[in-house]
Backbone bond lengths (Angstrom), bond angles and torsions (degrees), N, CA, C in turn:
res aa  C-N    CA-C-N  psi(-1)  N-CA   C-N-CA  omega(-1)  CA-C   N-CA-C  phi
1 X - - - 1.455 - - 1.524 109.28 -
2 X 1.323 116.70 134.84 1.458 120.32 -178.35 1.521 110.47 -72.24
3 X 1.334 115.53 144.28 1.457 122.25 177.56 1.513 107.73 -127.75
4 X 1.302 116.30 130.57 1.459 121.30 174.37 1.523 107.50 -130.71
5 X 1.320 114.72 109.34 1.456 119.77 -178.70 1.518 109.93 -154.22
6 X 1.328 114.25 156.66 1.452 122.19 175.18 1.525 108.21 -100.58
7 X 1.326 117.00 125.31 1.458 122.23 173.68 1.524 107.33 -103.69
8 X 1.323 116.72 115.63 1.464 122.16 -175.79 1.526 108.65 -88.85
9 X 1.316 116.64 117.44 1.460 121.55 -179.21 1.521 112.20 -97.14
10 X 1.319 117.71 -25.49 1.455 121.00 179.63 1.513 110.80 -165.24
11 X 1.336 116.52 148.68 1.467 121.29 -172.80 1.528 113.39 -131.99
12 X 1.320 118.56 5.13 1.467 120.47 -178.49 1.519 110.50 -80.19
13 X 1.307 115.46 163.21 1.467 119.96 171.58 1.529 107.57 -96.23
14 X 1.317 118.76 -130.25 1.465 119.97 -170.55 1.526 113.29 -62.40
15 X 1.339 116.63 -35.12 1.468 120.66 -176.39 1.525 109.31 -114.96
16 X 1.337 118.78 121.11 1.467 119.56 176.01 1.521 110.46 -70.99
17 X 1.319 116.39 162.80 1.456 121.66 178.74 1.530 108.66 -125.94
18 X 1.318 116.47 -177.47 1.469 120.06 177.36 1.526 111.86 -60.20
19 X 1.329 116.30 -28.09 1.465 119.93 -173.78 1.525 113.51 -114.98
20 X 1.323 117.42 -4.03 1.466 120.11 -177.78 1.520 109.77 -128.74
21 X 1.311 116.00 118.43 1.460 120.79 172.93 1.523 108.63 -79.52
22 X 1.333 115.94 165.10 1.453 118.95 170.23 1.526 110.06 -58.60
23 X 1.322 115.64 166.97 1.464 122.29 -175.20 1.521 113.40 -52.30
24 X 1.322 114.09 156.46 1.451 123.64 172.58 1.520 107.95 167.38
25 X 1.336 116.72 130.40 1.459 121.29 -176.53 1.528 108.19 -147.57
26 X 1.325 116.53 128.67 1.456 120.01 175.00 1.525 108.58 -112.33
27 X 1.316 116.04 122.59 1.455 121.33 174.60 1.520 108.48 -96.67
28 X 1.325 116.29 116.92 1.461 121.01 172.29 1.521 107.26 -88.38
29 X 1.316 115.89 119.05 1.474 121.37 -177.89 1.525 106.50 -125.66
30 X 1.327 115.43 93.76 1.457 121.51 -173.54 1.536 108.65 56.88
31 X 1.310 118.90 -119.63 1.456 119.60 -177.19 1.507 114.43 -92.52
32 X 1.328 118.26 10.44 1.462 121.54 -175.77 1.521 110.59 -117.11
33 X 1.338 115.55 149.80 1.457 120.74 176.91 1.513 111.06 -122.55
34 X 1.326 116.73 129.44 1.467 122.13 -179.10 1.522 107.38 -118.73
35 X 1.330 115.93 117.96 1.456 122.21 -178.50 1.525 109.03 -96.19
36 X 1.337 115.69 122.17 1.460 121.38 179.81 1.526 110.45 -105.57
37 X 1.317 116.14 134.51 1.469 124.66 168.74 1.531 114.03 45.61
38 X 1.341 116.97 67.06 1.466 118.66 179.40 1.526 111.76 -76.51
39 X 1.318 116.02 101.16 1.455 120.93 176.95 1.518 110.91 -81.83
40 X 1.333 115.20 -178.02 1.452 121.79 -179.35 1.532 110.05 -56.40
41 X 1.321 117.54 135.28 1.457 121.68 178.42 1.510 114.79 88.59
42 X 1.322 117.83 2.65 1.467 120.40 -176.39 1.528 111.63 -60.67
43 X 1.325 117.03 -40.33 1.466 119.35 -177.17 1.531 111.11 -60.10
44 X 1.313 117.45 -41.60 1.468 120.19 178.64 1.533 110.82 -69.25
45 X 1.324 117.02 -39.61 1.464 119.80 177.63 1.527 111.38 -63.49
46 X 1.321 117.31 -35.07 1.462 120.73 175.17 1.524 110.15 -58.82
47 X 1.317 116.34 -44.23 1.463 120.89 178.40 1.518 110.88 -59.96
48 X 1.323 116.97 -44.74 1.466 120.96 -179.07 1.520 111.93 -66.44
49 X 1.329 116.48 -30.62 1.466 121.04 -176.82 1.527 112.79 -91.41
50 X 1.325 117.07 -2.76 1.452 119.20 -178.47 1.508 113.49 75.53
51 X 1.335 116.97 29.37 1.468 122.57 178.39 1.517 108.54 -103.79
52 X 1.320 117.51 125.27 1.459 122.19 179.86 1.523 110.47 -98.80
53 X 1.328 115.58 158.77 1.461 119.87 175.31 1.521 110.51 -58.41
54 X 1.334 117.34 -33.16 1.467 121.52 179.15 1.524 112.15 -62.47
55 X 1.325 116.95 -19.59 1.467 120.64 -178.81 1.528 112.64 -77.09
56 X 1.317 117.77 -11.95 1.463 121.53 -173.66 1.531 110.38 -94.28
57 X 1.324 115.94 120.63 1.462 122.12 174.85 1.521 112.08 -109.47
58 X 1.334 116.20 -23.28 1.458 120.12 -174.40 1.528 108.16 -150.64
59 X 1.334 116.30 142.07 1.459 122.35 176.63 1.523 107.96 -120.32
60 X 1.335 116.85 130.53 1.464 121.96 179.39 1.530 108.75 -123.62
61 X 1.315 116.15 118.37 1.462 122.22 179.14 1.522 108.28 -109.19
62 X 1.327 117.08 126.90 1.460 119.91 -178.45 1.528 111.89 -76.63
63 X 1.348 116.68 -38.41 1.461 120.14 -179.25 1.523 108.30 -166.99
64 X 1.335 115.92 171.57 1.459 119.80 -171.73 1.521 113.45 -106.43
65 X 1.330 116.91 47.15 1.453 120.25 159.74 1.528 107.04 -85.75
66 X 1.342 115.68 149.14 1.457 120.06 -169.15 1.511 115.47 -59.02
67 X 1.332 117.49 -36.46 1.461 119.08 -176.86 1.525 112.14 -69.74
68 X 1.321 117.29 -7.82 1.460 121.16 178.68 1.526 112.97 -112.88
69 X 1.331 117.19 -3.59 1.467 117.05 -172.46 1.523 115.94 -146.20
70 X 1.324 120.09 -12.36 1.461 119.69 -175.32 1.527 112.78 -66.30
71 X 1.314 117.43 -18.76 1.461 119.94 176.87 1.511 114.19 -78.51
72 X 1.339 116.79 -7.41 1.469 120.12 -178.63 1.522 112.07 -56.89
73 X 1.331 116.56 -42.81 1.458 119.93 -176.01 1.529 111.10 -57.49
74 X 1.329 116.09 -49.62 1.461 119.69 -179.32 1.508 113.26 -66.79
75 X 1.335 116.55 -40.15 1.465 120.05 -179.13 1.527 110.56 -65.46
76 X 1.331 116.70 -44.31 1.465 119.85 -179.84 1.528 110.62 -63.46
77 X 1.331 116.65 -41.85 1.456 118.45 179.18 1.523 111.66 -67.68
78 X 1.325 117.37 -35.23 1.468 119.60 177.71 1.526 111.51 -67.10
79 X 1.328 116.85 -38.84 1.461 120.84 176.01 1.526 110.38 -57.23
80 X 1.325 116.13 -40.58 1.460 120.62 179.79 1.526 112.07 -76.11
81 X 1.321 116.68 -39.97 1.469 120.03 178.23 1.521 111.09 -59.01
82 X 1.340 115.53 -41.94 1.465 120.43 -177.83 1.531 112.87 -83.76
83 X 1.336 116.59 -0.70 1.459 121.73 178.03 1.532 111.72 51.17
84 X 1.313 114.36 54.44 1.466 120.81 178.09 1.534 108.74 -52.38
85 X 1.330 118.19 129.19 1.472 120.46 -169.43 1.517 115.63 -81.04
86 X 1.330 117.72 7.67 1.462 119.83 -179.64 1.527 109.53 -134.31
87 X 1.326 117.45 155.63 1.469 119.55 176.26 1.527 110.40 -63.95
88 X 1.315 116.18 151.51 1.463 122.76 176.83 1.526 107.47 -121.38
89 X 1.320 116.78 128.21 1.463 121.94 179.25 1.530 109.92 -96.28
90 X 1.319 116.15 145.73 1.461 121.11 179.68 1.526 109.86 -128.39
91 X 1.341 116.01 126.00 1.462 123.09 177.05 1.524 108.71 -114.35
92 X 1.329 116.72 139.17 1.462 122.52 -176.90 1.523 107.51 -168.38
93 X 1.329 118.54 159.60 1.466 119.47 179.64 1.526 111.21 -60.03
94 X 1.331 116.18 130.65 1.461 119.93 -179.10 1.532 111.59 -59.73
95 X 1.325 116.22 -31.90 1.467 119.61 -179.21 1.523 111.78 -63.49
96 X 1.342 117.33 -17.78 1.461 121.09 178.88 1.521 113.60 -101.12
97 X 1.326 116.86 22.66 1.464 119.75 -177.19 1.530 111.45 -56.23
98 X 1.324 117.78 -38.82 1.465 119.75 -178.35 1.518 111.13 -64.34
99 X 1.346 116.74 -34.38 1.459 119.34 177.81 1.528 110.90 -71.47
100 X 1.325 116.07 -40.62 1.467 118.95 177.85 1.524 109.86 -61.10
101 X 1.333 117.15 -44.42 1.463 120.54 -179.50 1.524 111.24 -60.34
102 X 1.333 115.47 -42.57 1.473 118.79 -179.50 1.519 111.37 -65.07
103 X 1.322 116.96 -39.53 1.461 120.43 -179.90 1.522 110.91 -71.47
104 X 1.315 116.48 -40.03 1.463 119.70 -179.24 1.528 110.87 -62.89
105 X 1.318 116.31 -36.77 1.455 120.52 -177.53 1.526 110.88 -117.49
106 X 1.335 116.33 42.58 1.464 120.41 -177.20 1.528 111.66 -66.35
107 X 1.336 117.16 -33.56 1.462 121.68 177.58 1.527 108.24 -142.44
108 X 1.329 115.39 175.27 1.465 120.31 -179.51 1.527 110.44 -78.54
109 X 1.332 116.67 137.92 1.464 122.55 173.95 1.517 107.52 -163.14
110 X 1.320 115.93 167.68 1.456 120.94 -179.70 1.522 109.46 -94.95
111 X 1.323 116.51 121.72 1.460 120.67 178.34 1.527 109.94 -81.32
112 X 1.331 115.44 122.61 1.463 121.06 -179.43 1.528 112.41 -123.36
113 X 1.330 116.54 -7.18 1.466 121.72 -173.48 1.531 109.27 -125.52
114 X 1.321 116.04 141.77 1.464 120.59 176.00 1.523 109.32 -75.82
115 X 1.328 116.35 113.81 1.462 121.90 174.88 1.519 107.42 -102.78
116 X 1.312 116.10 112.93 1.458 121.83 -173.12 1.525 109.17 -94.68
117 X 1.319 116.84 110.47 1.459 120.86 -178.73 1.528 109.57 -81.67
118 X 1.332 115.52 127.68 1.467 121.27 -179.11 1.519 108.56 -136.45
119 X 1.343 118.09 73.36 1.466 120.92 -176.66 1.520 112.84 -64.94
120 X 1.341 114.75 155.36 1.459 123.21 -174.94 1.524 108.99 -110.38
121 X 1.338 116.85 132.25 1.461 119.32 176.37 1.521 112.86 -140.91
122 X 1.336 117.19 12.39 1.462 119.83 179.69 1.517 110.05 -157.78
123 X 1.321 116.51 158.75 1.463 121.09 175.39 1.524 110.27 -71.88
124 X 1.337 115.54 150.95 1.458 119.18 173.15 1.510 113.15 123.51
125 X 1.336 116.58 -172.48 1.469 121.29 -177.88 1.529 111.57 -65.46
126 X 1.336 115.34 140.34 1.458 121.79 176.76 1.522 111.23 -104.60
127 X 1.315 116.29 -40.63 1.462 120.98 -177.38 1.520 108.81 -156.98
128 X 1.303 115.82 146.76 1.466 121.80 175.62 1.520 108.63 -118.68
129 X 1.312 116.88 128.06 1.454 122.97 174.57 1.528 107.24 -121.71
130 X 1.323 118.36 169.91 1.470 118.92 176.51 1.527 113.15 -59.78
131 X 1.351 116.80 -25.83 1.457 119.65 -175.52 1.508 115.80 -95.98
132 X 1.329 118.06 -17.64 1.465 120.06 -177.29 1.515 110.49 -171.18
133 X 1.330 114.32 162.51 1.462 122.51 164.68 1.523 107.49 -108.92
134 X 1.332 116.85 129.84 1.462 121.92 176.55 1.519 108.10 -96.77
135 X 1.344 115.65 125.09 1.453 121.98 -178.71 1.524 110.04 -119.38
136 X 1.323 116.14 160.44 1.467 121.96 176.16 1.515 109.77 -131.30
137 X 1.340 115.72 149.58 1.465 121.74 174.21 1.524 108.51 -138.63
138 X 1.334 115.88 139.12 1.466 121.65 179.32 1.527 109.62 -69.36
139 X 1.324 115.80 138.94 1.453 122.73 178.09 1.532 110.03 -111.20
140 X 1.333 117.28 -178.48 1.470 122.17 -176.77 1.525 109.13 -118.13
141 X 1.342 115.69 100.72 1.462 122.06 -176.79 1.532 106.88 -146.13
142 X 1.324 119.12 160.28 1.464 119.36 -179.10 1.529 114.80 -59.14
143 X 1.336 118.02 -25.55 1.465 120.99 170.99 1.520 107.36 -115.32
144 X 1.341 116.93 160.17 1.465 119.73 -178.18 1.526 110.28 -59.63
145 X 1.317 115.68 131.56 1.456 121.12 -177.13 1.520 109.48 -142.61
146 X 1.337 115.31 146.87 1.459 122.70 177.04 1.526 109.54 -130.05
147 X 1.321 115.37 143.50 1.446 121.00 168.52 1.516 109.50 -99.35
148 X 1.330 115.85 163.40 1.460 121.05 -175.50 1.523 110.56 -125.48
149 X 1.332 114.68 152.26 1.467 121.16 -177.41 1.529 108.92 -145.54
150 X 1.336 116.50 132.67 1.455 122.26 174.15 1.516 108.80 -105.56
151 X 1.312 116.20 132.90 1.464 121.61 177.96 1.520 108.34 -126.69
152 X 1.317 115.70 116.38 1.460 120.93 177.30 1.526 109.43 -79.28
153 X 1.334 118.64 139.48 1.468 119.39 176.06 1.531 110.84 -60.66
154 X 1.319 115.50 145.27 1.458 119.27 174.56 1.526 109.64 -64.19
155 X 1.315 115.69 146.49 1.456 121.58 175.20 1.512 109.86 -120.96
156 X 1.329 115.63 -159.49 1.459 119.48 177.68 1.525 109.28 -132.56
157 X 1.318 115.31 143.18 1.462 123.02 178.25 1.527 108.51 -108.27
158 X 1.325 116.94 121.49 1.456 120.91 179.20 1.528 110.33 -72.21
159 X 1.336 116.14 141.23 1.464 122.47 -176.84 1.526 109.20 -109.36
160 X 1.331 118.04 107.43 1.471 121.49 -174.07 1.523 114.27 -55.06
161 X 1.343 117.47 -39.63 1.459 118.98 -177.49 1.529 111.71 -66.08
162 X 1.327 116.82 -38.10 1.465 119.78 179.19 1.530 111.00 -73.53
163 X 1.323 116.78 -36.85 1.460 119.48 174.81 1.525 110.47 -59.36
164 X 1.342 115.81 -45.06 1.468 120.04 -179.18 1.523 111.00 -64.80
165 X 1.345 116.11 -38.79 1.462 119.39 -179.28 1.525 111.89 -63.25
166 X 1.315 116.67 -28.12 1.472 120.61 179.31 1.524 112.08 -99.25
167 X 1.335 116.70 5.18 1.460 120.22 177.29 1.511 114.26 69.68
168 X 1.313 116.51 27.35 1.468 120.35 -178.71 1.526 108.59 -100.33
169 X 1.328 115.81 122.38 1.462 120.36 -178.15 1.520 109.62 -153.62
170 X 1.326 115.50 171.50 1.454 121.17 177.19 1.521 112.64 58.86
171 X 1.348 116.60 -138.91 1.471 120.53 -177.03 1.527 113.60 -61.40
172 X 1.351 117.24 -20.72 1.461 119.47 -178.98 1.537 112.09 -67.74
173 X 1.346 116.41 -23.02 1.464 118.92 177.36 1.530 109.83 -64.75
174 X 1.323 116.43 -46.66 1.455 119.83 176.55 1.510 112.43 -64.42
175 X 1.315 116.01 -35.06 1.465 119.64 -178.55 1.521 111.30 -65.72
176 X 1.322 117.88 -44.03 1.465 119.12 -179.34 1.531 110.38 -69.14
177 X 1.342 116.80 -29.88 1.466 119.16 175.62 1.529 110.99 -66.19
178 X 1.314 116.45 -40.27 1.464 120.25 -177.74 1.528 112.37 -75.56
179 X 1.341 116.34 -40.41 1.461 120.90 -170.32 1.520 113.72 -97.34
180 X 1.333 117.70 -18.13 1.457 120.62 177.01 1.509 115.22 89.21
181 X 1.331 117.85 -12.31 1.470 121.38 176.65 1.521 108.52 -162.33
182 X 1.344 115.17 161.42 1.466 120.83 -179.64 1.523 108.57 -157.36
183 X 1.319 115.52 118.39 1.472 121.17 177.87 1.523 111.97 51.63
184 X 1.321 115.96 42.93 1.458 120.67 177.32 1.520 115.05 83.79
185 X 1.330 117.75 -1.78 1.464 121.94 178.48 1.534 108.23 -98.72
186 X 1.321 117.59 123.24 1.466 121.66 179.86 1.528 110.59 -83.60
187 X 1.313 115.46 151.82 1.466 120.22 178.12 1.528 110.74 -56.07
188 X 1.326 117.06 -37.07 1.468 121.04 -179.56 1.523 112.18 -63.95
189 X 1.346 117.38 -21.83 1.469 120.68 -179.46 1.519 112.39 -75.33
190 X 1.336 117.02 -20.53 1.472 119.91 -173.79 1.531 111.85 -124.98
191 X 1.329 116.97 16.72 1.463 120.00 -178.75 1.515 109.52 -151.97
192 X 1.322 115.70 172.40 1.461 121.71 175.58 1.519 109.17 -138.15
193 X 1.311 116.93 162.52 1.462 120.88 -179.95 1.526 110.10 -66.45
194 X 1.323 115.51 132.26 1.462 122.22 172.82 1.519 107.06 -107.12
195 X 1.301 115.76 108.87 1.464 121.00 -175.24 1.519 110.99 -62.65
196 X 1.324 116.08 132.12 1.452 120.42 176.88 1.519 111.79 -67.89
197 X 1.317 116.31 151.67 1.456 120.46 179.56 1.522 111.05 -75.37
198 X 1.337 114.57 155.11 1.460 121.63 -179.17 1.523 109.40 -133.46
199 X 1.329 114.43 137.28 1.465 121.96 -179.22 1.519 108.04 -134.36
200 X 1.336 117.35 138.00 1.464 120.22 178.09 1.517 110.64 -132.66
201 X 1.336 114.61 147.13 1.464 122.81 -179.70 1.528 107.73 -126.67
202 X 1.326 116.11 112.72 1.468 122.36 -174.57 1.520 108.77 -124.94
203 X 1.320 115.96 110.86 1.458 119.04 177.21 1.528 109.85 -108.52
204 X 1.308 117.87 -149.77 1.454 124.51 -161.08 1.537 113.16 -46.30
205 X 1.324 115.47 113.62 1.452 120.46 -177.96 1.521 111.19 -167.72
206 X 1.322 115.29 151.96 1.460 121.04 163.19 1.532 107.83 -81.86
207 X 1.315 116.67 172.74 1.455 119.63 170.82 1.528 109.15 -61.82
208 X 1.325 116.61 133.68 1.458 121.54 179.70 1.526 108.27 -162.19
209 X 1.319 116.98 172.28 1.462 121.12 -178.92 1.526 111.58 -58.95
210 X 1.343 116.45 -36.77 1.456 119.58 -178.62 1.507 113.12 -61.32
211 X 1.325 117.27 -37.09 1.465 120.68 179.22 1.528 110.37 -60.69
212 X 1.326 115.96 -47.30 1.466 119.86 -177.77 1.526 111.51 -68.25
213 X 1.335 117.23 -38.03 1.465 120.24 179.52 1.522 111.34 -64.63
214 X 1.317 116.72 -39.78 1.466 120.48 179.22 1.525 111.74 -68.41
215 X 1.326 117.18 -38.70 1.465 121.28 -174.18 1.521 113.56 -78.54
216 X 1.324 118.41 -21.62 1.460 122.34 -169.97 1.537 112.17 -53.38
217 X 1.342 114.89 118.88 1.461 121.69 173.17 1.507 115.65 67.48
218 X 1.330 118.47 21.04 1.461 120.49 -174.82 1.534 112.14 -76.78
219 X 1.317 114.71 143.66 1.463 120.69 170.65 1.528 109.79 -75.20
220 X 1.333 117.21 -34.96 1.468 121.32 174.29 1.517 109.25 -140.13
221 X 1.316 115.78 131.55 1.459 122.93 175.23 1.528 108.02 -120.14
222 X 1.327 116.59 117.38 1.462 122.48 172.77 1.519 106.24 -99.33
223 X 1.331 116.25 118.40 1.465 119.12 -170.02 1.520 110.66 -143.19
224 X 1.324 114.70 142.36 1.461 119.08 178.19 1.522 111.36 -68.36
225 X 1.333 114.67 145.09 1.467 120.89 169.45 1.527 105.58 -142.12
226 X 1.301 114.81 69.41 1.459 121.53 -172.12 1.522 111.99 -60.39
227 X 1.342 116.28 -37.12 1.460 120.87 -173.09 1.530 111.28 -119.10
228 X 1.319 115.50 157.14 1.456 121.46 168.13 1.522 108.96 -84.22
229 X 1.308 116.37 164.52 1.459 120.94 -169.87 1.525 113.41 -62.23
230 X 1.323 117.27 -31.64 1.463 118.76 -179.09 1.537 112.25 -67.03
231 X 1.333 116.68 -13.96 1.461 121.00 178.83 1.525 111.31 -109.71
232 X 1.329 116.68 32.42 1.462 120.63 -177.62 1.532 111.86 -60.39
233 X 1.318 117.59 -35.38 1.461 119.56 -179.79 1.531 110.47 -62.35
234 X 1.340 116.81 -40.11 1.458 120.29 176.10 1.524 110.90 -64.10
235 X 1.335 115.42 -40.55 1.466 119.70 179.87 1.532 110.81 -58.56
236 X 1.317 116.22 -46.56 1.467 119.98 -179.66 1.533 110.44 -64.06
237 X 1.332 116.53 -43.77 1.465 120.34 -178.13 1.527 112.12 -60.15
238 X 1.339 116.20 -40.37 1.466 120.14 -174.27 1.528 113.15 -98.29
239 X 1.331 117.08 2.14 1.454 119.55 176.13 1.509 113.96 78.76
240 X 1.349 116.22 47.70 1.465 120.38 -177.62 1.530 110.75 -135.10
241 X 1.325 115.25 178.43 1.457 122.85 177.87 1.522 110.44 -114.58
242 X 1.327 114.98 158.10 1.460 121.00 170.30 1.521 109.01 -99.53
243 X 1.334 115.87 168.47 1.460 120.81 178.91 1.525 110.58 -59.93
244 X 1.322 116.66 -42.92 1.458 119.95 -179.52 1.517 112.40 -65.89
245 X 1.327 116.88 -40.56 1.466 119.79 178.61 1.529 110.89 -62.96
246 X 1.328 116.27 -46.07 1.464 120.05 179.87 1.521 110.87 -60.70
247 X 1.334 116.98 -40.58 1.451 120.82 -179.19 1.522 111.94 -68.39
248 X 1.329 117.14 -37.75 1.465 119.24 178.28 1.526 111.16 -66.81
249 X 1.329 116.85 -37.64 1.467 119.98 174.74 1.525 109.54 -58.93
250 X 1.320 116.70 -47.54 1.460 120.90 -178.66 1.520 111.85 -63.18
251 X 1.321 116.13 -40.74 1.476 119.85 179.34 1.518 110.62 -63.92
252 X 1.320 117.10 -47.88 1.465 120.87 -177.52 1.531 111.94 -68.07
253 X 1.343 117.00 -28.66 1.459 120.87 -177.65 1.524 112.81 -87.79
254 X 1.334 117.81 -5.70 1.459 120.36 -179.78 1.513 113.49 73.06
255 X 1.336 117.05 33.23 1.471 121.69 -179.83 1.525 109.89 -69.70
256 X 1.325 116.55 137.05 1.464 121.32 -178.28 1.525 113.00 -86.51
257 X 1.331 117.60 -32.84 1.471 120.97 179.06 1.524 107.81 -141.02
258 X 1.312 115.46 118.31 1.456 122.99 -178.34 1.524 108.89 -101.58
259 X 1.336 116.79 128.43 1.464 122.49 176.04 1.520 108.18 -116.82
260 X 1.330 116.46 112.62 1.460 122.08 178.41 1.522 109.58 -92.45
261 X 1.347 117.20 139.98 1.457 120.37 -178.05 1.527 109.56 -158.91
262 X 1.349 116.49 -174.30 1.471 123.12 178.05 1.531 109.96 64.86
263 X 1.330 115.57 64.79 1.459 120.97 -172.80 1.528 111.27 -97.21
264 X 1.336 115.60 138.39 1.453 120.58 174.88 1.528 110.26 -65.62
265 X 1.342 115.37 145.91 1.465 120.51 179.95 1.517 112.59 -67.16
266 X 1.339 117.42 -10.80 1.469 120.01 -177.77 1.528 112.45 -73.10
267 X 1.345 117.53 -11.91 1.466 120.32 -175.32 1.524 110.70 -111.22
268 X 1.330 118.02 109.46 1.463 120.13 -178.74 1.522 113.69 -81.35
269 X 1.338 118.46 -18.56 1.465 121.47 -173.83 1.527 110.42 -109.57
270 X 1.322 118.40 100.66 1.472 119.76 -178.79 1.527 113.20 -66.94
271 X 1.318 117.20 -19.69 1.465 119.83 -178.78 1.528 111.95 -64.12
272 X 1.322 117.02 -24.87 1.463 119.54 -179.99 1.529 111.11 -66.37
273 X 1.328 117.08 -28.99 1.459 119.78 176.30 1.527 110.62 -64.51
274 X 1.308 116.52 -40.54 1.460 119.44 177.71 1.517 110.71 -66.81
275 X 1.322 117.86 -42.54 1.463 120.43 -179.45 1.526 110.57 -60.25
276 X 1.330 117.01 -43.15 1.451 119.27 -178.44 1.530 111.29 -71.75
277 X 1.318 117.94 -33.79 1.462 120.59 177.02 1.528 110.50 -65.27
278 X 1.311 116.73 -41.58 1.468 119.99 178.05 1.525 110.67 -68.28
279 X 1.319 116.62 -37.53 1.462 120.15 178.76 1.520 111.04 -64.34
280 X 1.343 116.78 -25.00 1.461 120.79 178.83 1.527 112.55 -81.32
281 X 1.333 116.10 -0.74 1.461 119.81 173.44 1.511 115.61 99.14
282 X 1.331 118.59 8.15 1.469 119.33 177.87 1.529 108.19 -83.18
283 X 1.342 116.89 122.71 1.454 120.96 -172.93 1.520 114.38 -114.93
284 X 1.333 118.40 -7.71 1.466 120.65 -177.49 1.530 109.79 -83.67
285 X 1.336 116.82 -168.20 1.459 120.91 -176.64 1.524 110.63 -62.48
286 X 1.326 115.50 138.33 1.459 121.47 -174.85 1.522 109.53 -140.13
287 X 1.318 116.51 131.17 1.462 122.70 174.78 1.519 108.89 -123.93
288 X 1.325 116.76 123.97 1.461 121.66 167.92 1.524 104.98 -90.53
289 X 1.326 116.26 105.97 1.455 121.11 -166.56 1.530 112.28 -65.54
290 X 1.311 114.49 142.05 1.453 123.14 171.30 1.522 108.23 -123.65
291 X 1.315 116.36 150.89 1.456 119.66 179.01 1.525 110.51 -53.88
292 X 1.332 115.28 135.89 1.464 125.85 176.62 1.529 113.06 76.07
293 X 1.335 117.54 8.55 1.470 119.91 171.16 1.532 109.74 -62.07
294 X 1.334 114.92 150.25 1.461 121.99 169.68 1.514 105.96 -123.32
295 X 1.322 116.78 117.85 1.469 121.88 -172.87 1.514 108.31 -118.29
296 X 1.333 119.06 109.95 1.477 120.33 179.61 1.520 111.25 -72.64
297 X 1.330 116.01 145.03 1.453 119.67 171.88 1.519 108.86 -65.18
298 X 1.336 117.48 149.31 1.476 119.05 178.28 1.515 111.39 -59.07
299 X 1.333 115.13 153.04 1.452 119.54 174.52 1.523 109.39 -63.87
300 X 1.320 114.99 154.39 1.451 119.03 -179.69 1.524 110.23 -58.75
301 X 1.317 114.19 150.72 1.459 119.36 177.53 1.525 109.93 -65.38
């Protein structure tokens, strides 16, 4: 059975707290696992969350500030220690290649797994698989940063009433799906488009075109909200978003489930992020992420 869920490994920004580890997020997408922004302590958080190195097929780093990347060294070494039986791909800003190299080879270890480096230096599709297309968009931060977006191909939903009207049943349903027509009846006559799911991951950034492009029409948007609205000037200065800004992006983009994360240590009450997001007019499903949360993607439309 396919599983699509976000496993939250850490929700802090630059400084961890007693209750918030540095960043780390694993997206389970059917049989594949995509690890986003493994900050310091990610390997231990994986253990606490029941995530194994074998679960990781792809690593996506938005930028090379420490809270988003210092965990790479441990994660890469654990992948090799556990002899993960499949190649692991790594995406990260090409401008940070020297940082990736240093983290990959921070200490001595035995390499047993193929780690496929696929640096990012432009907007657009990075890779296409049968289950999704992975895209990147440039963000606005003091160092080069990219957000990521998964887009599932559209499929088709069979319509029982139309199938019955054309006398199509049993094995013939599968046949018309495979062949596209049956006895003069086209697949389009007995089905409708089933929109593929969309997921976006947006970390450290000011408001910019890339944020809106990544969020557009998403079923789930995981987005930083480092600051509360009263500190918007700080957010702009340091290249971040507020809770209200993130919520307005989600509202305008038609996001179905908004996940707020990456909180400054200055705020002890996470509930205020939800209050400000709701005050900004976002009315759909909303999660203020906590470490070790498991957040399922919304059911298909």
